[in-house]
C-alpha positions as CSV (number, residue, x, y, z in Angstrom):
1,M,22.3,-18.1,-26.3
2,G,18.5,-17.1,-24.8
3,R,17.9,-13.5,-26.6
4,T,17.1,-10.1,-25.2
5,P,13.2,-9.1,-23.9
6,S,11.6,-7.2,-26.1
7,F,9.4,-5.8,-23.8
8,E,9.8,-2.8,-21.3
9,R,10.0,-5.0,-17.7
10,S,7.7,-1.7,-15.4
11,V,5.4,-2.1,-18.3
12,V,4.7,-5.3,-17.9
13,V,4.1,-5.4,-14.2
14,D,2.4,-2.7,-14.1
15,A,-0.2,-4.6,-16.8
16,A,0.1,-6.5,-14.5
17,R,-0.6,-4.8,-10.9
18,D,-4.1,-3.9,-12.1
19,V,-5.4,-7.4,-12.8
20,F,-3.3,-8.8,-10.1
21,W,-4.9,-5.9,-7.2
22,R,-8.8,-6.2,-9.1
23,R,-8.8,-10.3,-9.0
24,G,-6.5,-11.3,-6.0
25,Y,-2.9,-13.5,-6.8
26,A,-5.8,-16.8,-6.7
27,E,-8.3,-15.5,-9.0
28,A,-5.8,-14.2,-11.0
29,G,-5.3,-16.4,-14.3
30,I,-3.1,-17.3,-16.8
31,A,-5.3,-16.0,-19.9
32,E,-6.6,-12.7,-18.2
33,L,-2.5,-11.6,-17.4
34,E,-1.2,-12.5,-21.3
35,E,-4.3,-10.5,-22.1
36,A,-3.3,-7.3,-19.9
37,T,1.1,-7.7,-20.2
38,G,0.5,-8.7,-24.3
39,L,2.9,-11.4,-23.4
40,T,2.6,-14.5,-24.5
41,R,2.9,-17.9,-21.0
42,S,6.2,-19.2,-22.0
43,S,7.2,-15.1,-22.3
44,I,6.1,-14.9,-18.3
45,Y,7.0,-17.6,-18.1
46,N,10.9,-17.0,-19.0
47,A,10.9,-13.3,-17.2
48,F,9.6,-14.3,-14.0
49,G,9.6,-17.7,-13.3
50,S,6.1,-18.1,-12.8
51,K,3.3,-16.6,-12.2
52,R,4.2,-17.0,-8.4
53,G,6.9,-14.7,-9.5
54,L,4.9,-12.4,-11.4
55,F,2.7,-11.5,-8.2
56,D,6.1,-10.9,-6.6
57,A,7.2,-8.5,-9.0
58,V,4.0,-6.9,-9.4
59,L,4.4,-6.0,-4.8
60,A,7.3,-5.2,-5.0
61,A,7.2,-2.4,-7.7
62,Y,4.4,-1.1,-5.3
63,L,5.9,-1.4,-2.7
64,D,8.5,1.2,-4.1
65,D,6.8,3.1,-6.5
66,V,3.5,4.3,-4.6
67,V,4.4,3.0,-0.5
68,R,7.5,4.3,0.0
69,T,7.2,7.5,-2.4
70,R,4.5,8.4,-0.5
71,L,5.9,7.1,2.8
72,R,9.2,9.5,2.0
73,P,8.7,12.9,3.3
74,L,6.9,12.1,6.7
75,G,9.5,12.9,9.2
76,G,11.8,14.9,7.7
77,G,10.6,17.6,9.9
78,D,8.1,19.4,8.1
79,P,4.8,18.9,11.3
80,G,2.2,19.0,8.4
81,A,3.9,16.5,6.4
82,L,1.6,13.0,7.7
83,E,-1.8,15.8,7.4
84,A,-0.7,15.7,3.7
85,Y,0.0,12.2,3.6
86,V,-3.8,11.9,4.7
87,A,-5.0,13.7,2.2
88,E,-3.1,12.8,-0.7
89,M,-5.2,9.1,-0.1
90,R,-7.9,10.8,0.9
91,D,-8.2,13.0,-2.8
92,A,-6.8,10.0,-3.8
93,I,-10.1,7.9,-2.6
94,A,-12.6,10.3,-4.1
95,A,-10.9,11.0,-6.7
96,D,-12.8,7.4,-7.5
97,T,-10.5,6.1,-10.0
98,P,-11.0,2.1,-10.9
99,R,-7.2,1.4,-8.5
100,A,-8.4,3.8,-5.3
101,R,-11.3,1.5,-5.6
102,L,-9.4,-1.8,-5.1
103,G,-7.6,-0.2,-1.4
104,C,-4.4,-0.8,-0.4
105,L,-2.7,-4.4,-3.0
106,L,-0.5,-5.3,0.5
107,L,-3.1,-5.0,2.5
108,N,-5.3,-7.1,-0.1
109,A,-2.5,-9.3,-0.2
110,G,-2.2,-9.1,3.8
111,S,-5.5,-10.4,4.1
112,S,-5.9,-13.2,1.3
113,P,-6.0,-16.9,1.8
114,L,-1.9,-17.2,0.2
115,A,-1.0,-14.5,3.4
116,S,-1.8,-17.5,5.6
117,D,-0.3,-20.8,3.5
118,D,3.5,-18.3,2.3
119,A,5.8,-16.6,4.9
120,E,7.1,-14.8,2.3
121,V,4.0,-12.6,1.9
122,R,3.7,-13.2,5.4
123,A,7.2,-11.0,5.7
124,L,6.6,-8.4,2.9
125,V,2.6,-7.0,4.3
126,S,4.8,-7.8,8.1
127,G,7.2,-5.1,6.7
128,Y,5.6,-2.7,5.2
129,A,3.8,-1.9,8.1
130,A,6.5,-1.7,10.5
131,E,8.1,0.6,7.3
132,M,4.3,2.6,6.8
133,R,4.6,2.5,11.2
134,A,7.8,4.0,11.6
135,A,7.1,6.8,9.3
136,I,3.4,7.5,10.8
137,R,5.6,7.3,14.4
138,A,8.2,10.1,12.2
139,A,6.0,12.6,11.5
140,V,3.9,12.7,14.9
141,A,7.0,13.6,16.6
142,D,7.4,16.7,14.4
143,R,3.9,17.2,14.4
144,R,3.8,17.2,18.1
145,P,6.9,18.1,20.2
146,D,4.8,18.4,23.6
147,L,4.9,15.0,23.7
148,T,6.4,12.3,25.9
149,P,8.5,9.6,23.7
150,D,5.5,7.3,24.9
151,A,2.6,9.5,23.8
152,V,4.0,9.6,20.1
153,D,3.7,5.8,20.0
154,A,0.2,5.0,21.2
155,L,-0.3,8.3,18.7
156,A,0.7,6.8,15.8
157,A,0.0,3.8,16.7
158,V,-3.9,5.1,16.6
159,C,-3.0,7.1,13.6
160,A,-1.5,4.1,11.8
161,S,-4.4,1.7,12.9
162,L,-6.8,4.6,10.8
163,V,-4.8,4.5,7.9
164,V,-4.7,1.4,7.6
165,A,-8.2,1.0,8.4
166,G,-8.5,3.1,6.0
167,L,-7.2,1.7,3.1
168,T,-9.6,-1.5,3.6
169,L,-12.5,-0.1,3.9
170,A,-11.8,1.8,0.6
171,R,-12.1,-1.3,-1.7
172,A,-15.3,-1.8,0.1
173,D,-17.3,1.1,1.5
174,R,-15.5,4.6,0.1
175,D,-17.3,6.7,2.6
176,A,-16.6,4.5,5.2
177,A,-12.7,4.9,4.0
178,L,-13.1,8.4,3.5
179,A,-14.7,9.5,6.8
180,T,-11.5,7.8,8.6
181,L,-9.0,9.4,7.0
182,A,-10.5,12.3,8.3
183,S,-9.9,11.5,11.4
184,I,-6.9,11.6,11.9
185,P,-6.2,14.8,11.5
186,T,-8.6,15.9,14.7
187,T,-7.1,12.9,17.0
188,L,-3.4,14.7,15.9
189,H,-4.7,17.4,16.8
190,S,-6.6,17.5,20.2
191,W,-4.7,13.4,21.7
192,G,-3.5,14.4,25.3
193,R,-5.6,17.7,25.8
194,F,-8.5,16.9,27.6
195,A,-6.3,14.1,29.9
């Protein structure tokens, strides 16, 4: 009979998240993961099956704990929800914390060599993007009930693209990321007014 793990899985996943976020999957070494999590290689492999299993757990937790937490208020009927969502991301990036300087973990994974070779990572990132677009579309519909469904779709596509651009730029150019995200409220307000 196997031993019961003597660690809290969520704490280990959170510690590993920082390593993968900073270094990427390919560059994250098992020794770094051991040091960050406080687990031995054999404990990591027993608990997660492999380094890749730990990475998959990190991505799933990030999607649930970070992404979905932020997306949840969108489309709930509050016309200011999208602006609040954007302001929260801008505040996080402006705070210049180590995590904020690393951009979005899922977008980083989606633009890494791992996504080129791995259908599961591509599916996870694609699902994330679809979930984000749907939430933003619902929030745009709440914010701009004056628009036709086609115009809501077009505006939502632009806003989602600006979010992705801002989160991607956060890793390389914080000021550009902040400016990109700052353009969303103006875009929401002015869309279709000058046509």
